[in-house]
C-alpha positions in Angstrom: -29.6 -3.1 -25.2 -27.9 -6.4 -24.6 -29.8 -6.8 -21.3 -33.2 -6.1 -22.9 -32.3 -8.4 -25.8 -31.5 -11.2 -23.4 -34.8 -10.7 -21.6 -36.7 -10.8 -24.9 -35.0 -14.1 -25.8 -35.1 -15.8 -22.4 -38.1 -14.2 -20.6 -40.6 -16.8 -19.4 -43.9 -17.4 -21.4 -46.0 -18.6 -18.4 -45.0 -15.9 -15.9 -46.5 -12.5 -16.5 -43.9 -9.8 -15.9 -43.2 -6.1 -16.7 -39.9 -4.5 -17.6 -39.1 -1.1 -16.1 -35.9 0.7 -17.1 -34.7 3.6 -14.9 -32.5 5.9 -17.1 -30.0 7.2 -14.7 -29.0 10.6 -16.1 -29.4 9.5 -19.7 -27.7 11.2 -22.6 -29.8 13.4 -24.9 -32.4 11.6 -26.9 -31.5 8.2 -25.4 -35.1 7.5 -24.2 -36.7 8.2 -27.6 -34.0 6.1 -29.3 -34.8 3.2 -27.0 -38.5 3.6 -27.5 -37.9 3.2 -31.2 -36.0 -0.1 -30.7 -37.9 -1.7 -27.8 -41.6 -2.5 -27.3 -43.3 -3.3 -24.0 -40.8 -1.5 -21.8 -41.5 1.4 -19.5 -38.8 4.0 -19.3 -38.3 6.3 -16.3 -35.8 9.0 -17.1 -34.0 11.1 -14.5 -32.0 14.3 -15.0 -29.7 13.3 -12.1 -27.6 10.3 -11.1 -29.9 8.6 -8.7 -27.4 6.0 -7.7 -28.2 2.3 -7.5 -30.6 2.6 -4.5 -32.4 5.7 -5.8 -32.9 4.2 -9.3 -34.3 0.9 -7.8 -36.6 2.8 -5.4 -37.9 4.9 -8.3 -38.6 1.8 -10.3 -40.4 0.2 -7.3 -42.7 3.2 -7.2 -44.3 2.1 -10.5 -43.9 -1.6 -10.3 -47.1 -3.6 -9.9 -45.9 -7.2 -9.2 -45.5 -9.1 -5.9 -42.0 -10.0 -6.8 -39.3 -7.4 -7.8 -36.1 -8.3 -9.7 -33.2 -5.9 -9.7 -31.1 -6.4 -12.8 -28.1 -4.4 -13.8 -27.8 -3.0 -17.3 -24.5 -4.8 -17.9 -26.1 -8.2 -17.3 -27.4 -10.8 -19.8 -29.9 -13.4 -18.5 -29.8 -17.0 -19.5 -32.7 -19.4 -20.2 -34.6 -20.2 -17.0 -33.2 -17.3 -15.1 -36.5 -15.8 -14.0 -38.3 -19.1 -13.5 -35.7 -20.4 -11.1 -36.0 -17.2 -8.9 -39.8 -17.2 -8.9 -40.1 -21.0 -8.2 -37.7 -20.6 -5.3 -39.7 -17.7 -3.9 -42.9 -19.7 -4.1 -41.3 -22.7 -2.5 -39.6 -20.8 0.3 -41.7 -18.1 1.9 -39.0 -17.3 4.5 -36.7 -16.2 1.7 -36.9 -12.4 1.6 -34.5 -12.2 -1.3 -33.0 -14.7 -3.8 -29.9 -14.3 -6.0 -28.4 -16.5 -8.7 -25.1 -17.7 -10.1 -23.2 -14.9 -11.8 -20.7 -15.7 -14.6 -18.3 -13.6 -16.6 -19.1 -13.3 -20.3 -16.4 -15.9 -21.0 -18.1 -18.4 -18.7 -15.8 -18.2 -15.7 -17.5 -18.1 -12.3 -17.8 -14.6 -10.9 -20.2 -14.9 -7.9 -22.1 -17.6 -6.1 -23.5 -15.8 -3.1 -21.1 -13.7 -1.0 -19.6 -13.9 2.5 -19.7 -10.9 4.8 -16.8 -10.6 7.3 -16.8 -9.0 10.8 -14.9 -6.0 9.5 -17.6 -5.4 6.9 -15.5 -6.6 4.0 -16.8 -9.4 1.8 -15.5 -12.1 -0.5 -16.8 -15.0 -2.7 -17.1 -18.4 -1.0 -13.8 -19.7 -2.2 -10.1 -19.1 -1.6 -7.2 -19.3 -4.1 -7.8 -20.5 -7.6 -11.2 -19.7 -9.1 -13.4 -22.8 -9.1 -15.1 -24.1 -12.3 -18.5 -22.7 -13.4 -20.2 -25.9 -12.2 -19.1 -25.3 -8.6 -21.7 -24.2 -6.0 -24.5 -26.0 -7.7 -26.8 -26.4 -4.6 -29.2 -23.9 -3.2 -28.1 -22.5 0.2 -28.6 -19.6 2.6 -25.9 -16.9 2.1 -24.9 -13.6 3.8 -26.0 -11.7 0.7 -26.3 -11.8 -3.1 -25.4 -8.9 -5.4 -28.0 -6.7 -7.1 -26.7 -7.6 -10.5 -29.6 -10.1 -10.4 -31.7 -10.2 -7.2 -35.3 -11.0 -6.5 -36.9 -9.2 -3.5 -40.4 -9.7 -2.3 -42.3 -6.4 -2.8 -43.9 -6.5 0.7 -40.5 -7.1 2.2 -39.0 -4.2 0.2 -41.8 -1.9 1.4 -41.6 -3.0 5.0 -37.9 -2.3 5.0 -38.5 1.1 3.5 -36.8 0.5 0.2 -33.1 0.5 -0.5 -31.1 2.8 1.7 -30.1 5.7 -0.5 -27.5 6.9 1.9 -25.2 4.2 0.2 -24.7 6.5 -2.8 -24.0 6.0 -5.6 -23.1 2.3 -5.3 -21.5 -0.3 -2.9 -23.0 -1.9 0.1 -26.6 -1.4 -1.1 -27.0 -5.2 -1.5 -25.2 -6.0 1.8 -27.4 -3.5 3.7 -30.6 -4.9 2.1 -29.6 -8.5 3.2 -28.9 -7.3 6.8 -32.4 -5.7 6.9 -33.9 -8.9 5.6 -32.2 -11.0 8.3 -33.3 -8.5 10.9 -36.8 -9.5 10.1 -36.2 -13.2 10.6 -35.9 -13.9 6.9 -33.1 -15.3 4.8 -31.3 -14.6 1.6 -31.0 -17.6 -0.7 -28.6 -18.4 -3.5 -30.2 -20.4 -6.3 -27.6 -21.6 -8.8 -30.3 -22.6 -11.4 -30.8 -18.8 -12.1 -27.8 -17.8 -14.2 -26.7 -14.5 -15.7 -23.6 -13.2 -17.6 -22.3 -10.1 -15.9 -19.8 -7.8 -17.7 -19.0 -6.1 -14.3 -18.1 -2.9 -15.9 -16.3 -0.6 -13.4 -17.1 3.1 -13.8 -14.6 5.7 -12.7 -11.0 5.3 -11.7 -9.8 2.7 -9.2 -9.1 5.5 -6.7 -12.7 6.8 -7.0 -14.1 3.3 -6.5 -11.8 2.8 -3.5 -13.0 6.1 -2.0 -16.7 5.4 -2.5 -16.3 1.8 -1.2 -14.4 2.9 2.0 -16.9 5.7 2.6 -20.0 3.4 2.3 -18.2 0.7 4.3 -17.9 3.1 7.2 -21.5 4.1 6.8 -22.5 0.4 6.9 -20.4 -0.2 10.1 -22.0 2.8 11.8 -25.4 1.4 10.9 -24.9 -2.4 11.6 -21.8 -2.4 13.9 -23.4 -4.5 16.7 -24.9 -7.0 14.3 -21.4 -7.6 12.7 -20.2 -9.2 15.9 -21.8 -12.5 14.9 -19.8 -12.8 11.7 -16.5 -14.5 11.2 -13.3 -12.4 11.6 -11.5 -13.9 8.7 -7.8 -14.2 9.6 -4.9 -16.3 8.4 -6.9 -19.5 8.1 -8.9 -18.2 5.2 -10.1 -21.6 4.0 -11.3 -22.6 7.5 -12.9 -19.2 8.0 -14.9 -19.5 4.7 -16.2 -22.9 5.9 -17.2 -21.5 9.3 -18.8 -18.5 7.6 -20.9 -20.6 5.3 -22.0 -22.8 8.2 -22.9 -19.8 10.3 -25.0 -18.3 7.5 -27.2 -21.4 7.5 -27.3 -22.0 11.3 -28.5 -18.5 12.4 -31.3 -18.3 9.9 -34.7 -20.1 9.8 -34.7 -23.2 7.7 -36.3 -22.3 4.3 -38.9 -24.8 3.3 -42.2 -25.0 1.5 -45.4 -24.1 3.3 -44.1 -21.5 5.8 -46.3 -18.5 6.4 -44.5 -15.2 5.8 -44.8 -13.0 8.9 -43.2 -9.6 8.9 -42.4 -7.8 12.2 -42.7 -4.1 12.7 -40.2 -2.2 10.6 -37.1 -1.1 12.5 -35.6 1.2 9.8 -37.3 3.2 7.1 -36.0 5.5 4.4 -37.4 9.0 5.3 -40.8 9.3 3.5 -41.7 5.7 3.5 -41.3 2.9 1.0 -42.9 4.8 -1.9 -40.8 8.0 -1.3 -39.6 9.7 -4.5 -37.0 12.3 -4.0 -36.7 15.2 -6.4 -33.8 15.1 -8.9 -32.3 18.2 -7.3 -31.7 16.2 -4.1 -29.6 13.7 -6.0 -27.7 16.5 -7.7 -26.9 17.8 -4.2 -25.8 14.2 -3.2 -23.6 13.9 -6.2 -22.1 17.4 -5.5 -21.4 16.6 -1.9 -19.8 13.3 -2.8 -17.6 15.0 -5.4 -16.5 17.6 -2.8 -15.7 14.9 -0.3 -13.7 13.1 -3.0 -11.7 16.3 -3.7 -11.0 16.6 0.0 -9.9 13.0 0.0 -7.6 13.5 -3.0 -6.1 16.6 -1.3 -5.4 14.6 1.8 -4.0 11.8 -0.3 -1.7 14.2 -2.1 -0.4 15.6 1.2 0.3 12.1 2.5 2.1 11.2 -0.8 4.1 14.4 -0.5 5.2 13.5 3.1 6.0 10.0 1.9 8.0 11.5 -1.0 10.0 13.6 1.4 10.9 10.6 3.5 11.7 8.6 0.4 13.9 11.5 -0.9 15.8 11.5 2.4 16.2 7.7 2.2 17.3 8.0 -1.4 19.9 10.6 -0.5 21.3 8.4 2.2 21.3 5.5 -0.2 23.1 7.6 -2.8 25.7 8.6 -0.2 26.2 4.9 0.7 26.4 4.1 -3.0 29.1 6.8 -3.4 31.0 5.2 -0.6 30.9 1.8 -2.3 31.8 3.3 -5.6 34.8 5.1 -4.1 35.9 1.9 -2.4 35.6 -0.1 -5.5 37.4 2.5 -7.5 40.3 2.9 -5.1 43.5 1.9 -6.8 46.9 1.7 -5.3 48.5 5.2 -5.6 45.3 7.1 -4.8 45.9 9.8 -2.2 43.3 9.8 0.5 43.1 13.4 1.7 41.5 13.9 5.1 41.0 17.6 4.6 37.4 18.9 4.4 37.5 18.8 0.6 39.4 15.4 0.4 38.1 12.0 -0.4 38.9 10.0 2.7 35.4 10.6 4.0 34.1 8.1 1.5 35.6 5.2 3.3 34.6 3.6 6.5 36.2 5.5 9.4 35.9 4.7 13.0 36.9 7.1 15.8 38.8 10.4 15.5 37.3 13.7 14.6 35.6 15.2 11.5 37.5 16.7 8.6 39.1 20.1 9.3 41.7 22.3 7.6 44.4 19.9 8.7 42.4 16.8 8.2 41.6 14.6 11.2 43.0 15.7 14.5 43.5 12.7 16.7 42.9 12.9 20.4 42.8 10.0 22.9 41.0 7.8 20.4 42.6 6.2 17.3 41.4 6.6 13.7 40.6 3.4 11.8 40.0 3.4 8.0 39.1 0.2 6.0 40.5 -0.1 2.5 40.3 -2.8 -0.1 43.5 -4.9 -0.1 45.6 -4.0 -3.1 45.9 -7.6 -4.2 42.2 -7.5 -4.9 42.6 -4.6 -7.3 44.1 -4.3 -10.8 47.5 -3.0 -9.6 50.0 -5.7 -8.6 53.4 -5.6 -6.9 55.4 -8.7 -6.0 57.7 -6.5 -3.9 55.0 -5.4 -1.5 53.6 -2.0 -0.8 54.5 1.3 0.7 52.1 3.0 3.0 52.9 6.8 3.0 51.4 8.9 5.7 51.4 12.7 5.8 50.8 14.0 9.3 51.3 17.0 11.5 52.6 16.4 15.0 51.1 18.6 17.7 54.2 20.4 19.0 54.6 23.6 20.9 57.2 25.2 23.2 55.6 23.3 26.1 54.9 20.1 24.1 58.1 19.0 22.4 57.3 15.4 21.6 54.3 13.8 19.7 54.0 10.0 19.4 52.1 8.1 16.7 51.5 4.4 16.1 50.2 2.8 12.8 48.9 -0.7 12.6 47.7 -2.7 9.6 45.4 -5.6 10.2 46.4 -5.4 13.9 50.2 -5.6 13.2 52.2 -2.5 14.2 54.0 -1.2 11.0 55.1 2.2 12.3 55.8 4.0 15.6 57.4 7.4 15.9 58.2 9.9 18.6 58.2 13.1 16.5 60.2 16.2 17.6 60.1 18.0 14.3 57.4 20.6 13.8 55.3 21.1 10.6 53.9 18.5 8.2 55.9 15.3 8.0 55.8 12.3 5.7 56.2 8.8 7.1 56.7 5.6 5.0 56.4 1.9 6.0 56.5 -1.3 4.0 53.6 -3.7 3.9 54.4 -7.2 2.7 52.7 -8.3 -0.5 50.7 -11.0 1.3 49.7 -9.1 4.3 46.0 -9.0 4.4 42.9 -10.3 6.2 40.5 -13.1 5.5 38.1 -10.5 4.1 40.7 -9.0 1.7 40.8 -5.6 3.3 43.4 -3.5 4.9 42.4 -2.1 8.3 44.7 0.8 9.0 44.6 2.2 12.5 46.5 5.4 13.4 46.8 6.3 17.1 48.4 9.3 18.7 50.4 9.5 21.9 49.5 11.5 25.0 46.9 14.1 24.1 47.0 17.7 25.2 44.4 20.4 24.9 45.6 23.8 23.5 43.8 25.6 26.3 45.7 23.7 28.9 49.0 25.2 27.6 47.5 28.7 27.0 47.5 28.5 23.2 43.8 29.3 22.8 40.4 28.3 24.1 40.3 24.9 22.4 39.6 22.3 25.1 39.9 19.2 22.9 42.7 16.7 23.7 44.9 16.6 20.6 47.9 14.5 19.6 48.5 14.5 15.9 46.8 15.7 12.7 46.4 13.3 9.9 46.7 15.0 6.5 46.7 12.2 3.9 47.3 8.5 3.4 48.6 6.8 0.2 49.3 3.2 -0.7 51.7 2.6 -3.6 53.7 -0.3 -4.9 57.1 -0.4 -3.3 59.6 1.9 -5.0 57.0 4.3 -6.4 56.9 7.9 -5.3 53.6 9.1 -3.9 51.5 11.2 -6.3 51.3 14.1 -3.9 53.6 15.6 -1.3 53.2 16.9 2.2 55.3 19.9 1.0 52.2 21.5 -0.3 50.5 21.4 3.1 50.1 24.6 5.1 52.2 25.2 8.2 50.6 24.8 11.6 49.0 28.1 12.8 47.0 27.8 16.1 43.9 29.9 15.9 41.6 31.4 18.5 38.8 28.9 17.8 40.5 25.6 16.8 43.7 23.9 16.0 
């Protein structure tokens, strides 16, 4: 109603015109309701959603004028709107279509002719902050103008074959029309003296609009792919690309001026059935059904992609949680905490380099040393001016044929313990760490290395081929003079098995 009211207020007195309203799948009694409110308007109802092109073609079938104006139902025209379009058409016969300046209801600039890019995307003729409504106040040749308000010559419309209804229900109808007009040696003009307010209401969800837009863009590329090569590619230099695109639009088109004779070449593309073709409503019901089915398939594929992405994200989240647990453990480590290297212990939370994975006896060392990085006790809440005691529970690898097992412990590259063990079973070793021993990064880098390694299989114990030297059970750091919270006495005695040591 707002559109019709604006035409009633601002329609020209000296230009005869007719108003045709195509009711696209109207609600019940909508036509009779409008008849009661509006005089002098012809209503054409449709039981199906014809889409933009279908509705415009159906309106063309009954229109009698030489000039056609497509106007959206969410637009409100301003004074002089039609006069500016008609006067421009009279003055410039090489203009196959003419659009005007489009403003938002609050007066901000929405559209001033559009730029088409080589990849079939489009943009307004500016970059960055939206210019004031007074900008783009000169008539010029453009790539296309939107159908929210667009004058098209009736003979050009018919020669082209009407709007291409394959672009259903919306999107790329106006771009396709402009390409067909240029193919006939004509131009699309932007006339800023013709102004409308456009509410630009978006129907459907953003996902639906994205799907339809992408679908019709591909259709447009399939139809006009070779012609798109002459358009600008866009790129990082957006401002420069816009300038080049606007220059190109004017340079490749005939100069529009008064007095040219309008000559139309033979049509290259026609909608099946000719320019006055009227498809049955059932055809549009099928088009809408097919589109909905394609959308459902698109949603299914999107959901599958999201599920795959979710799986990847969950794996990444699990890894991040594990890393976070490591950080939490390191930050929560207090002097006196026993780090057990058994499979159910907590030493795995710290950064370890070398050695073997946790087993029943913890980490069995071979030829490589084990390094574990701990926060320095001086950075924690516990304090000791007398220094610290490092307590190490370990199991030397001794047998009847291997009677000596060496072990060396260094802290921040300083040797603090070296033993040549001859006793069997779990042993506890203690060594003092000065209070100020540390590193520039406030960590303790504890490295434990075994002596000469021997594989159990080489001395006929079992089939274990790993070179072993000493098993690390637990490590504890306590203030000097404090007894460790746990003892190696609870550890199980060494029992070689058939599969592992």
